[in-house]
N, C-alpha and C positions, 0 to 999 in steps of 0.2 A: 183754195189756194194751192194745196199740195198737188191737185190733179192738173194744174196748169201745164200745158204742153210748151216746151221750150226747144229751141234749135239745138243747143249744145249743153252737155254736162261736162264740166272741167274736172278731171280726175288727177289728183296730185298728192304728193307726200308733203308733210309739214315743212321740210327743209326747203321745198321749192315754192312756197307760198308767194314770194315776190313775183316769180315768173307766172304763176297761175293768175294772180290778180292783174298783171300787165296784159296777159293774153285775153282774159275776160273783158277788160276795158276796151281793148282794140276791137274785139268781136261786136260788142254792143255799140261802139262808135260806128261800126260798119253796118248797123241795122239789124243785127242778129239778137235773139233772146238767149240768155245764158243762165244756167244754174251753177252756183259756186258755193261750196260749203262755208267758206269764210264770210260770205255775204247773205246766204239764204237759210242757214241752219241756226236755230236759236236755243238758248238755255231752256230746259224743261221739256223739249221735244224728245220723242223716242228716236234715237239716232238710227237704229236699224230699220225701223218702219219708214222714216223719212228718206233714207238712202234708197230703199226699195222703190218708193214712189217716184223719186227723181229718175232713177235708172229706167223705170217703165215709161215715163212721160217725156223724156228727152229724145229727140230724133237721132242725135249723134253724140258720141262720147269723144272728147278730146283728152288724150293722155299726155300729161306733161312728163316726158320721159327723161330720167336721169338714172345713174347707177343706184342711188338710194330708192328711187321709185320702183325699180325692178326687184329690189330686195324686200319691199314692204308687202306683208301678207294681205293687208286690206286693199292696197292698190292692185295686187294681182287679182283679187276678187272682182274689182271694178272693171279692169280691162278685159278680163275673161267674159264678163257679162256682155260687154260691147262686142267682143269677138264672136260670141255665139249668135248674136242678132244680125251679124253681117252676112252677106252672101257675095257671090261673084259680081253681081250687078249693082249692089247698093253698099257703099262703104260706110257702115255705121260707126266704125272705129277709126279715128284719126290720130296718128302718132306725131307729136311735136317734140323733137329732141332738143333739150336745152343744154346738153353737154355731150361730148363724144363718148358714147358707151355702146357696148355690144348688145344687140337685141336678142331675146330668147328665140330659139328655132321656130316656134309657132308664129312669131311676128315678123320674121325676116322677109316674108313675101310682100309685106305691106310697104308702100312708099311713104317715107317719113318726111315731115317738114322740119328741116334743121335750122334752128335759130341761133346756135352758138357761133361766136366769132363774127357776129354781124353788128353793124351800127343800129341804133334804134329805128331809123327810117327804113333801112334794109330789112330788118326783122319784121316791122309792121307790114311792109309790102308783101314779103314772102308769106306771112301768115294769112293775110286777108285774101290773097290770090289762091293760096293753097286750100282754103276751106270751101271755095266756090265749086259748085257742080257745073258740069258742061264744059265746053271748050274754053280755054283760058288765054286766048289771044289778047295781048294788052291793047288798051284803047289808044295809047300814044306810042310813037316810035321808040323802041328801046334805046337807051343811051349807050355810048361806047363803053365797054367794060373797063373798069379801073382796077389796077393791080394792088393799090393801097387799100388798107382796111382801117376803119375806125375802131376804137375800143368796143368790146362786146357790151351788150346792154341787157339788163340793168348793170350798173357798176357801182362800187362803193363810193361814198361821198369823200372819204379820206382814206388814202391807201398809199403805202410806200413799199409795196412788194418788189423785190428784185425780179428780174426775168427768170423764167424757168426753162428747163430742157424740154423741147418739143418732141424729143425721142423717148420720153419716159414710157417704160413698159412694166407690166406686172404690178404687184403689190395691191391688187384689187381687194383681196381679203382684208388687208390692214387698213386700207382707205375706208372700207365699209365699216369695219370695227371701230375705227377712229371716229367716224361720223356718229355711230351709235353712242359711243362713250360721251362725246361732247353734248349730244342731245339730252342725255340723262344726268350726267355728273359734271359737265362743264369744263373739266381740266384733264389734260392727258399729256404724258411724257413719252416721246419716241426715243428709245435707247437702243443699245446693242446688248446682246446676250452676255452674261458673265464670262462665257468661254472666249469671247473676243473683245472683252472690255478694253477700252483705250484705242481701238482700231478706227481709223478714219476712212472715208471714201466709201462707206457702205450705203450711202444714199439717204441719210436722215434729213438733210436739208432739202433735197429735191422732193422727198415725200411730203414734207410740210408745205413746200411751195406748190406742189401739184394739188394738194388738198385745198389750199387757199384759193388758187386760181380757179379750180373747178367749182368751188362753192362761193365765189365772190358775189353772186347775185343775192345771197341770203344775208349779207352783212352791209351795214352802213359804214362801219369803220373796220379796216384791216391794217394792223400796225406790226411791222417786222422789226425786231430788236436784236442786234448782235449781243449775245449773252456772256461773253468770256470775262468781261471786267465790270465790276459793280458800278464804277464811275460812268462807263459808257451806257449801261442800262438806265441809270438815273437820268443821264442827259437825254436819252432817247424818249423816256417818259415825259420829261419836261417839254420836249419838242411836240409830242402828241397833245399835251395840255395846251400848248400855245396854239396849235392848229384848231383845237376845239374852242379856244377863247376862254379857258378856265384856269390859266396859270396864276400862281400866287404872285404877290407883290415882290418877293425876293427871288432867290435862285431856284435850283432844281428841287430841293427838298421842300420848299414852300409850295410847290405845285402839286405835291402828292395828295394832300387832303382834298382840294377842289377836283382833282382828276378822279380820285376814288368816288367822290360824291356823284360825279357825272356818270361813271360806269355803273354805279348802283341803280341809277335812275333809267338806264337803258339796257336792252338785252341783245341788240343786233350788232355786236362787235366781236372781233377776233384779234387777240394779241398773241404773237408767236415770239418766243425767246429761243434764239438759235445758239446751240453749242454752249450751254450752261455747264460749268464744271462741277458745281457742288449745289445740292438742293438748298443748303443753308444760305448760299449767296443770293438766292432768289427770294428768300422770305420777306425782306422789307419791300420788295418790288412786285410782289404777287398781288393782283387786284383782289379786293375784298370779295366775300361771298356774294355772287350775283348770278344772273342767268346769261351773262356773256360767256365767251369761250376763250380758253387759254391752251396753247400747245407749247411744249418745251421739247427741244432736241438736246441730247446729251450723250457723251461717251461714257458717262458714269452710270452704272446700272442700279445705283442705290437710291431709287425714288419712291420706294414703298412708304406709304404714310403721307406722302406729299401729293401724289397724283397717280392715276391709273397708268400703267406702263405698257408699252407696245415694243417688244423686242424685235429689232430689225436686223436680220442676218443678211448675208450675201444673197444674190439672186439664185433662184433655182436654176439648174442647168437648162431647162426648157426656156426659161425667161432670158437667160444669157444668150442662147442661140437666137431667139426671136429678136433681141435687141441688136445683135451684131448684123443679122440679115437686114433688119429694117434700117439700121444706121448706114449701111454700105450699099444697099440695093443689090446685094449679091445673093446667090442661091446655094452655095456650097455648104450644106448643113454639117457634113463631116468635118470640114476645116473649121467651121464656126465652133463646133463642139470641142475640137482640139484646143483652139485658142481660149475658149472659156475655161477649160481645165488648166491651161498654163497660167491664166490670170486669176485663178481661184474664184471665178464668178463675181469678182469685185466690180461694182458699177462704175466707179471712177476710172479704173484701169480699162474697162471695156469701152467706155466713152472715148478715152484717149486713143485706144487702139483703132476704134472705128474711124475717128477723125484722121488718123494717119493713113489708113487704107484708102479712104475717100480722097484725100488730098493727093496722095502719091499714085493713085489709080493702079494699085496692085491687087493681086488676088488675096483671099484669106490665107491660102496655103503659103504664099510667098511671105506674108507677114509672120506666120508661125516660124518660118525658117529664120527670119531676121531676129525674132525674139529669142529663139534658142541660142543663136550665136552671141547675142549680147549677154545672156544669162551665163554662158560658158566663160565669157571674159570676166564677169564678176566673180565667179568661183575661182578662176585662176588668180584673181587678186586677193583671195583668201577670205571672201565674205561668205557667210553661211546662207543657205537657201531658206529664207523665212519670208514672212508677209511683207516687210518693208522692202526686201530685195525684189519681190515680185513687182512692186510698184516702181522701184528704181530701174529695173530692167525695161519696163514698159516706157518709161520716160527717156531712157537712154536711146532707144530706137528713134524717138521723135527728135530729140536734141541733136542727134547725129545728122539727121536730115535738115534740121533748122540751120545748122552751121553752114550748110552749103547754099541754102536759098536766101537766108537773111541773117548773116553773122551777128549783126548788132542786136537782133531780137533776143538772143541769149543773154546779152549784157543787160538789156532792159528787164529780163526775167530775174537776173541776179539781184537787181535793185528792188524789184517788187517783192522778192522773197524776204526782204528785211523790213517791209512795211506791214501794216495791218492787212489781213487777208481780204477784208471787205471794203468796198467803196473808196478806192483811190481815185480822186478826181482826175479826169483826163487832162484838165488844164493845169493841175499842180506840177506835173513834170516839166512841161515847157517853161512854165513861169519861173521855176527855180533851177533851170537847166545849168546855170553857171556854177552850181555847187556839185555837179556830177562829174565823174571822170571824163577827161577830154575825149576819149575814144567813143563815148556815148553822146556827149554834149551836142555835137553837130547834128546828129539825127533827131534829137529832141526839139531843137529850135526850128528845124525845117518841117513845116506842117505835112508835106507830102511824105517825107522820110518817116516821120513819127507815125503817121497813119499806116504806112506800109509795115512798120514793126508790129504795131498792134494787130493788124490784119493777119500777119504771119503767126503770131501767138494764138489768136483765136481759131485760125484754120486747123491748128493741131491740138485744139482744146486744152492749151496750157494756161490760158486766161479766159475769163468771160468779160465781154465788153458791152456796154450800153452807150448811148450817146454822151453820157456825162461821166461814167465811172468805169473803172477796171477792177476786177476781183480775181484773186488767185486762190485756189483751194489750199487749205492749210497743209495738206499732205504733199502737195506739189512744192510748196515753200520748203517744207522739211527736207524733201529729197534734193532740191536744188542746193540748199545750204550745206547739206551733208556731202555733196559732191565737190565742194570748193576746198582749196587748200587753206591752211591757217592764214596765210598772207592775204588771200582773196577774201576770206570771211571778214578780216579786219578792214580791208579796202571797201567792200560793199556795205558793211555795217556803218562805217564812217560816212560813206556817201549818203546813206539814208538819214543819218543824224543831221548832216549839213542841210539836206533837202528840207526836212521838216522844220528845222530851226529857222531857216530862211523864210519859210512860209508862215510860221506861227506868229501872230500879231505881237508886236513889241508892247503895245499899250493894252494890257489885258483888263484894265479897269474901265476902258471905253466900251459902253454897252453895244455900240455899233460893231465892235469886233467879236462879240460873243458868238455870233453865228459861225464865223470862220474858226474860232477856237474850238467850238463844239465839233465841227467837221474834222478838225485835225487831231483832236484829243486821242482817238484810238491809235493813230499813227505815232503820236508822240510817246505814248506809253510803250508801244511795241519797240520803237527804235531805241528808247532808253534801256529797255531790258537787254536787247542785243548788244548795245554799246558797252554796257558794264561788263557783260560776259566776254566780249572780244577786246575790251580795253581800247576802244576806238573813239577818236575825236572827243576825248574826255573834257577838254575845256569847253567845247561847243555843247556837249551834253550837260555840263554844269549850268550853262546859261539857259538851256532849254528846260531843265527840270525846275529851275527857279521860276520861270514864267508859267509853267504848268501848275506848280504849287500855288502861285499867286492867283491864277485864273480859278482854280478849284476853291480856294479860300473865299475869294470875292463872290464866286457864283454859288456859294453855300453848298458845296459838294461834300464837305465833311460832316454831313448830317447823320441821321440814324443809320446804323449798321454799315457804315463806311469805314470802320476802324481798320480793317485789313488793307484797304486801299490807302488810307492815310499812312499806315505803316510802310506800304510799298514806296510811296513818295519819299518818306523820311529815310528809308533804308537806301534808296537810290542816291540820295544826296550824300549820305555817309560813304557809300561805296565809291562814288565819283571822287569825293574829296580825298579819300584814302588812296585811291589809285593814282591821283595826281601828286601824291607825296605831301599833302597838306596835313601832316600829322600833328602840327602844333598851331593850327590856324583857329581863329575865333569862329569862323564859319563852320568848321568841323565840330567844335564844341557845342555851338548852337544847334546843329543838326542832331548831334547825339542826344541832347536834351529833348528835342522834339520827338525823336524816335522813342526815347525812354518813356515819355508820357503816354504815347500810344501803346507801347508794350505793357505798361502797367494796366491800362484799361482793358487790355486783352488777357490779363492774368499772367503775362510772361515776366514774373517779378525778378528772377535772377538776371535775365537779360537786361531788364530796365535798370537794375542796380549797377550792373557793370558799366553800362553806357553813361549813366549819371556820374559815376565815380571817375570815369575817364574824362568827362567834360569838366568836372570840378578841378582835376589836376591841371588841365590846360588853362582854364580861367585863372586859377591861382598863380600859375607861373607867369602868365602874360599880363595880368591885371592887378595882382596883389590879392591879399586875403580879405579886403574890406570892400570889394566892389559889389554893386547890386547884382551883377551876373552870378557872383559867387553865392549870394543870398538866395537867388532864385534856384540855383542848383541844389543848395542845401535843403530848401523846401521840398524839391522833387525827391531827394534822397530820403527825407523824412516820411514822405507819403509812401514810398516803396517799403521802407522798414516797418511802418505802421501796418500796411496791408499784409506783410508777411509775418507779423507778430513779434517783431523785434522792437518792443516798445521803448526800452531805455535808449537804444541807439536813435530811434526816431525823436525822442525828447531832446537829446543832445543836438541833433541837426537843426531842429526848430529853434532852440534857444540861440544858437549861433546866428541863424538867419534873422531872428528878431532883433538881435543886437546890431547887426549890420544895417537893417532897414531903418531902425529908429535913429541911428547915427547919420544915415544918409538923407532921409526924408523928413525926419521929425516924428513925433508921437501920434499924429492924427492922419497919417497917409494911408491910402487903401492897401499898400503893400504890407504895412504893419498889421492891418486888420486881417489880411489873409493868413499871416503867420500866427497871429493870436488864435484864429479859428482852428488852425491845424494843431496848435499846441493844446488848446482846450480839448480837442478830440482825443489826443493821446493821453491826456491826464484823466479823461473820463474812463478810457480803457484801463488805466492803471488804478482806477477807483479813487483818484484824488478829486472828488466830485465838487467840493466847494471851490477849489482852485480852478477847475475847469469852467464852472459857472461864471466866475469873475472874469476870466479871460474871454469867454465867448460873449458875454454881455458887453464888454468893452469893444470887442471887434464889431458887434452889431451896431453899436452907437457910432463908430467911425464910418461904417459903410452907409448908414442912413444919412449921416451928415454930408457925405460926399456924393451919394447917388440918388437920394430919395428912398421911399419905402417900397418901390415896385421893381427894383433892380434884381437881376439873377443872383448877384453876390449877396444881397440881403436875404434871398431865399436860402442860400447855403448857411448863413449864420443862424437863421430861424430853425432850419432843420437840425443843426448841431445842438442848438439850445434845447430843442424839443427832446432830443435823446438824453441830454444831461438832466433835464427836469424829470424825465421819466425815471431815470436811475435814482433821483432824489425823492421820488414819490409825489411830485407836484403834477398830478395827472391832468387836471383841468388846464393848467397853463401849458403843459406839454402838447395836449391836443390842439389848443389854440395856435401854438407855434407851427405845428406840422401842417395844419390846414392852411395857414397863411403861406407857408413855403410851397405847398402843393399848388395853390392858386397862382403864385408867381411863376413857378416852373411851367405850369400848363399854359399860361399866357405867353411865356417866352419861347418854349420849346415844343409845345403840343402835349396832348394827354397820353402819348405813347412813347415818351422819352425815358431813358433810364434814370434821369434826375427825378422825374415825377415818380417813378417806381420806388426810388429811395425814400421819398417822403411817405409814400403809401405804406412801406414796410414799418417805418417808425410809427405811423398812425395806427397800423394794425396791432402793434405791440401795446400801445396805450389802450385801445379798445378792449384787448384781452384782459389787461390788468384791471379795467373798470368793470369786468364781468360780462362783456358782450362778445362771447366767443364766435357766434354766428357772423356778426358784423366784421370781426377780426379776420375770419376765414375769407369772407368776400373781398376785403381789401387786399389781403396777401395774395389771393388768387389773381387779382388784377395786376398786381406788381409782378408776379411770376410770369404771367403771360407777356408782359412788356419785355422783361429781361430775356425770356426764351426766344423772342423774335429778334432781339438785338445782339446778343452775345453767342459765342460758341457754347455748346452744352456743358463744358467743363469750367466755365468761368466762376470765380469765387463769389461774385455778386449774386449769382443764382443760388449758390449754397446758402447765403444769408437769408434770402427770401424763402427758401425751402424750410429753414429752421423756424422762421416765424409762422409759416403755414402749418407745420407739424404741431407747434404749440397750440394753435387754434383747434386743431383736430383732437388733441388730447383734452382740451376743455369741453369739446362736444362729445367726448366718450368714444371716439373712433381711434383707438390705439393702433389698430392694424394699419390704417392709412398713415398715421403719424410715423410708425416704424419705417414704412416704405419711403416716405419723404426724407426722413433722416438718413436712411441708408444711401439715398442718392446724394444728399449733401455730404455724407462721409466720404464717398468715392471721389467727389470733386475736391474736397479739402485734402484728402490723402494724396491726390495727384499733384495738387498745387503746392502744398506745404510740407508733405511727408507725414509718415505715421507717427513720428515723435512730437509733432507740433502740439502745443496745448489745446488748440481748437479742435484738432482731429481727435485727440485723446478724449476730450470732453464729449464730443459727439458719440464716440464709441461707447462711453459709459452710459450716456442717455439711452442709446438703443438697447443696451443690455438690461437697463433698469425697466424699460417699457416691456421688453420681451418677458421679463421675469414676473410681471404683474398678472 
């Protein structure tokens, strides 16, 4: 079998296996015999001997050529063997290029068969004709050439990639290294060097897009996610789950589990998170350990420990010159060198300069003169010559030209600079044109005028346009906003708020509107940010933020690790109400309480207490001191005081809340149970254990009577009872309560929620006291893993889990690890509570005791 002579041996690298199998299939369908490693090599065979036999007994070698193929040492051996067997009259080596790449000097004399950028039928025809020997006159009359192109083949089954720049140059070393990294470790982050941290326009997004487009044949799924906001990331993953048919029954967070399961079961997918600000923001949305691939782009250089990093600097001077000459079809290398120096070799500025030169039909030298004159004007206005001014100067040249050829295009750019940078639906602007300034409105409602404006902006590379969307680089937006006067910033920020508010569905509870809500969510968050900053259209902003909050709540977006985004929504509500002068409104007090609850969960206890205290003052003045809203606020104040160690103050707040709730609702209402549960917790902390047990048992009884025995509030009561019974030495009963609470929270929130972690910490303490330190350690480690993925590293809940884990290590005799864990807990508590807090002092004493042993 090994000595069987075949027509073709297919030489390929692992990344290009989809292409190799497609080529082999077409050749065999055309009557040829083929040897392919994926089909003909079997486990147990001697690979080297088998490869030598194949190379000896195949008439010709087909090389599936890509940049990765040319880098592979094994593939080099294979094509070299085919090359040495070739001669001038017999072509033993056939090159089939599946991506646009530069051939080694030794192969440049060979005519290649190029299959990239072709449809499947075109690629099949070109391949089968290309491998034939003899004259290749077609059997049928050739058809009239068609300038349109179908998508390349093979293509991913699901793909939402934005369009890429077809003028991309350089970066070959990083693209190859990125491919190697993903092949071996599956996750990579493309960042900028620390020396230019925070700088945009260096080409991170285009690099990721180029990699994805060039490698699209190897993936079944390619999914692009704007990574600036956690809510948008969550929404995009939910959309992917929907496309795959694995979404959960609820909203976005319900889809995560089924989506992660699907990704674990498959390996031919690529997810790209673009422009992520902080590695911690990505933790809850990072796919589980799988063999699929993840790319992250970020201006933040601190990704060590999360992903292998590739530092992307500006282009080399040679690459900048090559780009300008290619972009403009000009040949003046000296002028291109000068312009590259003026622009600091920044890809975004080079692209914009090239677009201007091409559109204006001027020389490279003439553009250099224009740029220098604009830079001088900036200096005369007192601005320093720095990176941002380099970009501003480049745009100033184009904007000056734009004002003469399409004045309203600049107005459209002003509006776009206050929307999200990505995916502004082209239909959105005409649809809500009535909300825009009159000077722009007429151009938006006239399809011809509107298309002319978009065309003008794209010609000068100020925006990127597809059939459905417009995108503006974040750096372009920044420069445009920076160039506006305060009055203009308020005008265009207000226009953007009115635009999004008009388009955002009024009925956010209607599932048929969720798709539109999802598409508009990034723009809503962006315009609200700008609106608060500019104090623009605040009444409209208030209506919009209420609908956004409603959509997110209904769509289950306040799930795991979304606390900072929940704080953002609550803070915007407070900011808008304050800016409107609603200092004494019930809506402001409600917003302050909502914000305080999130701040408490984030460990921002002083801020939370201040907000709740302010809300209490408003409610008391407007509603009197016996209203349920006052009781709810007192409960919130008690929670903050308890968390910060102010136990007597917490007890007073809870008792006042309990009296109001019993008077308002009667003794068996869930609001009474909630306050009893909180009061029992603070009494346990004060070591009034019998009193705590009585209060918590009464609270549990009320909740079971109202909700049944599987409700989340019942879980809270059981967890609190378990802690109190542990303190009383009732270990069997305590373990039973904690396990029941864990089962309820897992069923309600999932097994990776901080509520579940809380039960696990309580259970770990019980197991330790029962003498099973190993089981205690395992449970505490699981709890700590959950909390580390949910909260910031300095959150007090993490310190609590660290203390329990340290205790387990002491029980196992590992005092060194216990000291390390307690030291981390000490630093957290010191930062949150201060050095003089009893909890901090107790931790310090425990560390010193262990170190002395």
